[in-house]
C-alpha positions in Angstrom: 61.1 101.7 10.7 59.3 103.2 13.9 58.2 100.7 16.3 55.6 102.7 18.2 52.8 104.7 16.9 53.0 107.2 19.7 54.1 110.9 18.8 57.4 111.9 19.9 57.6 113.9 23.2 58.7 117.4 22.1 56.2 119.7 24.0 58.6 120.4 26.7 61.7 120.1 24.8 64.4 122.8 25.0 66.1 121.5 21.8 65.1 119.4 18.9 68.1 117.9 17.1 67.6 116.5 13.6 70.3 114.1 12.8 72.1 113.6 9.4 71.0 111.0 7.2 72.1 107.3 8.0 75.0 106.3 5.7 74.9 103.1 3.6 77.7 101.7 5.5 76.0 102.2 8.8 72.9 100.1 8.2 72.4 97.6 10.7 73.9 99.6 13.5 72.0 99.9 16.7 70.1 102.9 17.2 71.7 104.2 20.5 75.2 103.5 19.2 74.6 105.3 15.9 72.9 108.3 17.9 76.0 108.5 20.1 78.3 109.1 17.1 75.7 111.4 15.2 74.7 113.5 18.4 78.2 113.6 20.1 77.1 116.2 22.8 74.8 113.7 24.4 76.2 110.5 25.9 75.0 107.1 24.8 73.4 106.3 28.2 71.7 109.7 28.0 70.6 108.9 24.4 69.2 105.6 25.7 67.1 107.2 28.2 65.8 109.6 25.8 64.7 106.6 23.4 63.0 105.0 26.3 61.2 108.0 27.3 59.9 108.6 23.6 62.0 111.5 22.9 63.3 110.1 19.7 61.3 109.9 16.5 61.4 108.8 12.9 59.0 110.4 10.4 57.2 112.0 13.4 56.7 108.5 15.1 58.4 107.6 18.3 61.2 105.1 18.5 61.3 103.5 21.7 63.8 100.5 21.3 67.5 101.3 21.6 68.4 98.1 20.0 66.5 99.0 16.8 68.8 98.9 13.8 69.1 101.9 11.5 68.8 101.9 7.7 70.3 104.1 5.0 68.7 107.5 4.6 66.8 107.6 7.7 66.8 110.9 9.7 66.0 110.8 13.3 64.8 113.6 15.6 66.1 113.9 19.1 63.9 116.0 21.4 66.2 117.1 24.4 64.1 118.2 27.4 65.3 121.3 29.4 67.5 120.0 32.2 65.4 119.2 35.3 66.1 121.3 38.4 68.7 119.8 40.5 67.8 118.3 43.8 70.4 120.0 45.8 69.4 123.7 46.7 71.8 126.4 45.4 73.4 128.3 48.3 75.5 131.4 48.3 78.8 130.2 49.6 82.0 131.7 48.9 84.3 129.8 46.4 87.9 130.1 45.6 87.7 130.0 41.7 90.9 129.1 40.0 89.6 128.8 36.2 86.3 128.9 34.8 84.9 128.8 31.1 81.7 127.5 29.4 82.9 123.7 29.7 84.3 123.5 33.2 85.3 125.2 36.5 88.4 124.5 38.7 87.8 125.3 42.4 90.5 125.3 45.3 88.3 123.6 47.8 88.9 124.4 51.6 89.3 121.8 54.2 86.0 121.2 55.9 83.9 121.4 52.8 81.9 118.3 51.8 82.0 117.9 47.9 78.5 116.3 47.3 75.3 116.4 49.4 74.8 113.1 51.5 73.1 111.8 54.6 74.1 114.3 57.2 75.4 116.8 54.8 72.6 118.0 52.8 73.7 121.7 52.8 76.9 123.7 52.6 78.6 121.5 50.1 80.6 122.4 46.8 77.5 121.2 44.9 75.4 123.5 46.6 77.6 126.4 46.2 78.4 125.6 42.4 74.7 125.7 41.7 74.5 129.0 43.0 77.6 130.3 41.4 76.9 128.7 38.0 73.4 129.1 37.7 72.3 129.0 34.1 75.6 128.3 32.7 75.1 124.7 33.7 73.6 123.2 30.6 72.9 119.8 32.3 75.0 116.6 33.0 72.6 113.5 32.3 69.7 115.6 31.7 69.8 117.2 35.1 71.2 120.7 35.7 73.9 120.2 38.0 77.6 120.2 38.2 79.4 117.2 36.8 81.6 115.9 39.6 84.4 114.1 38.0 86.8 113.5 41.1 86.2 114.3 44.8 88.5 115.3 47.8 87.7 114.1 51.3 85.7 116.7 53.6 89.1 117.6 55.3 91.4 117.5 52.4 92.0 120.9 50.7 93.1 121.6 47.1 92.3 121.5 43.5 89.2 119.9 42.0 87.8 120.1 38.3 84.0 120.2 37.7 82.3 119.8 34.5 79.4 122.1 33.3 77.8 119.9 30.5 77.8 116.2 29.2 80.6 116.6 26.6 83.2 117.9 29.4 82.0 115.5 31.9 82.4 112.5 29.6 85.8 113.7 28.3 87.2 114.4 31.8 85.9 110.9 33.0 87.7 109.4 30.2 90.9 111.2 31.1 90.6 109.9 34.6 89.9 106.5 33.7 93.0 106.3 31.4 95.1 108.0 34.0 96.1 110.8 32.0 95.2 113.5 34.6 98.2 115.1 36.4 97.6 115.1 40.2 100.0 116.0 42.9 99.3 116.1 46.6 101.4 117.3 49.6 101.1 114.9 52.4 102.7 115.5 55.9 103.1 112.2 57.6 104.4 110.9 60.9 107.9 109.2 60.5 109.9 109.3 57.5 109.5 106.7 55.0 112.5 104.5 53.9 113.2 104.3 50.9 112.7 108.1 50.5 110.9 107.6 47.2 108.9 104.7 46.1 105.6 103.1 45.0 102.8 101.8 47.2 100.7 99.2 45.4 97.7 97.3 47.1 94.2 96.8 46.5 91.8 99.0 48.5 88.5 98.0 49.9 86.2 97.9 52.8 87.8 97.2 56.0 86.7 94.0 57.5 87.1 95.3 61.1 85.3 98.7 60.4 83.0 99.0 57.6 83.1 102.7 57.6 86.9 102.6 56.9 88.9 101.6 54.0 92.0 99.3 54.1 94.5 97.5 51.9 92.9 94.1 51.1 94.1 90.7 49.8 94.7 90.5 46.1 91.5 89.6 44.3 89.5 91.7 46.7 88.6 95.5 46.5 90.1 97.6 43.5 93.8 97.9 42.6 95.4 101.1 43.7 98.8 102.7 43.0 100.5 105.7 44.7 103.8 107.1 44.1 105.6 109.2 47.0 108.9 111.0 47.4 110.1 112.7 50.8 110.4 116.4 50.0 111.5 117.4 53.4 112.3 115.3 56.7 111.6 116.9 60.0 114.2 115.0 62.3 112.7 111.5 62.5 109.4 112.8 63.6 107.7 113.6 60.4 108.1 114.3 56.8 106.6 116.2 53.9 105.8 113.9 50.9 104.9 114.8 47.2 102.2 112.0 46.3 101.2 111.3 42.9 98.1 109.3 42.0 98.3 106.2 39.6 94.6 105.6 40.5 91.7 107.3 42.3 90.3 105.1 45.0 88.4 106.3 48.1 90.8 107.5 50.8 93.6 106.1 48.7 96.6 108.2 50.0 95.4 108.0 53.6 95.2 104.3 53.3 98.3 103.6 51.4 100.5 105.8 53.7 99.0 104.2 56.8 99.8 100.8 55.2 103.2 102.0 54.7 103.3 102.8 58.5 103.5 106.7 58.2 99.9 107.8 58.6 99.0 111.3 57.7 99.5 114.0 60.6 95.9 114.9 61.9 94.0 112.0 60.3 91.5 111.0 63.0 90.4 108.0 61.0 93.7 106.4 59.9 96.4 108.3 61.8 98.0 107.3 65.0 100.8 109.6 66.0 104.3 108.1 67.3 103.5 109.1 71.1 106.9 107.8 72.5 108.8 110.3 69.9 106.5 113.0 70.5 107.4 113.0 74.3 110.5 115.0 73.4 108.6 117.1 70.8 105.8 118.6 72.6 105.3 121.5 70.1 104.7 119.1 67.3 102.2 117.1 69.2 100.2 120.4 70.0 100.4 121.5 66.7 98.9 118.2 65.3 96.1 118.2 67.9 95.1 121.5 67.0 95.1 121.0 63.2 91.4 120.0 63.0 92.1 118.2 59.7 94.4 115.5 58.0 97.6 117.2 56.6 96.7 116.5 52.7 96.3 119.1 50.1 95.9 118.7 46.4 98.5 121.0 45.3 98.6 120.5 41.4 96.1 119.6 38.8 96.7 119.1 35.1 94.5 117.8 32.2 93.6 118.6 28.7 90.6 120.8 28.0 87.8 118.7 26.9 86.7 121.1 24.1 89.8 122.9 22.9 92.4 120.1 23.6 94.8 122.5 25.2 96.9 121.5 28.1 95.8 123.1 31.4 97.9 123.2 34.5 97.0 124.6 38.0 98.8 124.9 41.4 97.4 125.9 44.8 99.5 127.1 47.7 99.5 125.3 51.0 96.8 126.6 53.3 98.0 128.7 56.2 97.3 126.0 58.7 99.6 123.5 57.0 102.4 126.2 56.6 102.2 126.7 60.3 102.3 122.9 61.0 105.6 122.6 58.8 107.1 125.7 60.5 106.6 123.9 63.9 107.9 120.7 62.7 111.1 122.3 61.5 112.0 123.5 64.9 114.7 120.8 66.3 113.1 118.4 68.9 114.4 118.4 72.5 
C-alpha cells in the first residue's frame, strides 16, 4: 500500500519507468531492495533517494518509505529526473582518448593534471575536460550529469584511467575494483635497487602522525590494508632501478608510500622521495635529470578490466612519456 497521499513528482522527469508486477515469492521484500533488482540501471542508493524525494509511486500515490514491504501484483512507477547540471564547469582541454563508447571512456592522463576539482584546483581538471568532451553522452551518475570517477591518479602521475558514463557502468567498475579483478601495472623509477629484486610489500596505509598532509605505513589495526607487488625490470648500476608494480589494493599514494617504506622512494617525488646524495656525487647527470623532471617517476602503463555491459575483456597500454624515457636514457649512462 502507498503510505503518502502526495502525488508522485513526475513533472520534471526525463523518464518514467513502470516496473514489472511483484512476484508472489517477493512479497515482504523491502521496496528499495526490490526496486534495485527490478530496475537494474539504477543503483539502490539512487533509488532510495528517489523514494525519499517522492519520485516513486504506487497506483498514482507517492511511496516515501524505502523500508516499505512490497506485495504480490503491485506495479510501481519510478520517475527518474533529468540529471542535474554538474557543478564543475566544462572546459575545452585536450585529452588523449584511448577508448570510448556509450558506457565508459579510457583516458591517458598527462602528469600535472588533477583528476577531480578540489580546493585550489577548481579548473583545468580531468573532470572539467570530460564534461566538455562527453557532453550529452553522460547519462548521469547518481542523478548528476557527471563522469563517474572509479579510480584516481595523483596529479603528477601519468597514465591510464577509466571513467564511467552512467550508473550501470559506474557500479560494475566499482565492484571490479573492490573485488580486485582490475588489472593495473605501473612503471616506477626508484632510487637504489630493491633486494630481493621481486617481492610483495604489505603494510596498512593511513595518515602520517608527523604530517597529516602525508600518508604513511601505520601499525596493524590502523589505516587500511594495502598490498603492492614489485619486480625490478632494469637496474641502473646501484643508483636507481626501473620497477614494474602491480596493485593488490588501491590506497591513496599507495605505490609512493610503499616504495618509500621499502627504502626506495620514487625519483622526483617531492613529498616522499629523498635521493641518495652520497651516491649521486659520482653521477651528477642523474641528479640533474631528477631535479629537472618536475614530477614523480610513476606511470600507469597497463589497464585491463571486463566491460560492464558486454562482458568483453578489455586491455590497454600506454607508452612512457618522453620525460621518463629521457630519465631512463640518462640513468643508463655508467656513473663515474
